[in-house]
C-alpha positions in Angstrom: 3.5 -22.6 -91.8 5.8 -19.4 -92.0 3.0 -17.5 -90.2 2.2 -20.2 -88.5 6.3 -20.8 -86.4 6.4 -16.9 -86.4 3.3 -16.7 -84.0 4.1 -19.5 -81.6 7.9 -17.8 -81.2 5.9 -14.4 -81.0 3.8 -16.9 -78.2 6.5 -18.0 -76.6 8.6 -14.7 -76.9 4.8 -13.5 -74.6 4.8 -15.6 -72.1 8.6 -15.6 -71.5 8.6 -12.1 -71.2 5.2 -11.9 -69.4 7.0 -14.4 -66.5 9.6 -12.0 -65.6 6.1 -9.3 -64.2 5.0 -11.7 -62.2 6.4 -11.9 -58.8 5.3 -11.6 -54.7 3.7 -9.6 -52.8 6.3 -7.9 -50.1 5.6 -9.2 -46.6 8.2 -7.3 -43.7 9.8 -8.4 -40.6 11.5 -7.9 -37.9 14.8 -8.2 -39.0 16.2 -11.4 -35.8 19.7 -9.4 -36.5 18.1 -6.5 -34.3 17.3 -8.4 -31.0 19.8 -8.5 -28.8 21.9 -12.5 -28.3 22.8 -13.8 -25.7 26.0 -15.1 -25.3 25.5 -19.6 -25.6 22.2 -18.7 -26.9 22.6 -20.2 -30.3 24.5 -22.9 -28.9 21.3 -23.8 -26.5 19.4 -24.8 -29.8 21.5 -27.4 -31.0 21.6 -30.3 -29.5 23.6 -32.9 -30.5 24.3 -36.6 -29.8 26.8 -37.5 -26.9 28.9 -40.0 -29.3 28.7 -37.6 -32.7 30.0 -34.2 -31.1 32.7 -36.9 -30.0 33.7 -37.5 -33.5 33.0 -33.2 -34.5 35.3 -33.4 -31.7 38.3 -35.7 -33.0 38.2 -34.4 -36.3 41.9 -32.7 -37.4 40.5 -29.3 -39.0 43.7 -30.0 -41.2 43.2 -32.8 -42.8 39.0 -33.4 -43.3 38.6 -36.3 -45.6 35.7 -36.9 -47.5 34.8 -39.8 -45.6 34.1 -37.6 -42.4 32.8 -35.0 -43.9 29.8 -38.3 -45.4 30.4 -40.0 -42.4 29.8 -37.6 -39.1 29.7 -33.6 -40.5 26.1 -34.4 -42.8 24.8 -35.5 -40.1 25.3 -32.4 -37.6 24.2 -28.5 -38.9 27.1 -27.9 -40.0 28.1 -24.6 -42.5 28.4 -24.9 -45.8 31.7 -23.8 -47.7 31.4 -22.9 -50.4 34.6 -21.6 -52.4 34.7 -18.2 -54.6 37.5 -17.6 -57.2 37.2 -15.6 -60.1 37.8 -11.7 -61.9 36.9 -9.9 -65.4 39.4 -10.6 -66.6 41.0 -7.0 -67.9 38.5 -4.7 -65.4 39.1 -6.3 -62.2 42.4 -8.1 -60.8 41.3 -11.4 -59.8 40.0 -11.9 -56.8 42.0 -15.3 -54.4 40.0 -17.7 -53.9 38.7 -17.8 -49.6 40.5 -21.5 -49.4 43.6 -23.0 -47.9 45.4 -25.8 -49.6 
């Protein structure tokens, strides 16, 4: 039984190790940031319902509630906010969070 378990473990190790070598073919594409943008071109691509737009503009940015996010912002192409806070103890000073609360 011990020999069979060892073979299974070796096979699993090889499968995991060799799966790290798998990849996809790289395809170069021209970056979109190399082409000049006209002012307002991004906003023209977004079409919002007028009532939704009024609700978004009526939000108080200092007091956005969970309900506002669920009912209003989730229906719009709103940016996703990520709170980054961290650091490596004793080698790098702790980072300051981006949020203000």
